[in-house]
N, C-alpha and C positions, 0 to 999 in steps of 0.2 A: 487518565493521567498520561501524557506523551513524553516519549523518550527519542531526541534527537540527538543526531553527530554523524560527523565527519565522516566518509571511506574509509572503511579499516580503524573505526573505533569502537569493534563490539555491541554498538549501541541494540543490536536483535538479541544477540545474548541475556543482556544486561535486561531489557526488556520480556523474553522469555522468563530468566529467572524470577524476575518480579510478578508475573502475574501468575508465575505457578506457585510463591510463597504467600501471594495472597488468593489463590483460587479463583483469578481472574482470567479474563479470556487476553491475549495478545493480539491483535490485528496490524499488521503490515500492509502499508499502503502498497510498497512497492510488489508483495504479491498477491495481492488483487488484482494490481493492473496487469502485471504478468497470464493469469488467469484469464483474464481478459482477453488478452493478447491473443492466447491460444484460441481464442473462437472465432477469427477472422470475421470478423462483423464489421460497420461503420465505427464503432468505438476502438475496436482492436487498430483498424486505419489510423484514426487521431492520434493515440497511444504510441502508434511505429514509428509516427513523422515525427511527434515529440521527442521521441527518445534519439530517431536519426539526425534531429537536429540540437541534442543534449539541450532542449528545454521544457521548460516543466508543462504536463498534461492541467487540460482546463480545469477550474476547481472544479465547476458544476457536475463535472463527468466524474473527478474522483470522489466528489459529496454523495453522487447517485450510486456508484459503486460498492463505496464503503457504509452507504446506511442499514441495507439490509443483515449487514452484523451488527447494528449497534441498537436496532430497534426491537430487541427480544425481549 
């Protein structure tokens, strides 16, 4: 299930509540990207540039970073 919304719509709280209710895992792409950003590697540089320019991070990077969370 994907839950999305504009800034300030509390989508993350809703997602966490739904995940808790169904015993599922909640994965936040933003949290995963922030975790990678803290590593100071090549991907972090790309993420930082996107953040500075207010653009999206490349799909292949986001998919690569989220894949380990969903392959269990």
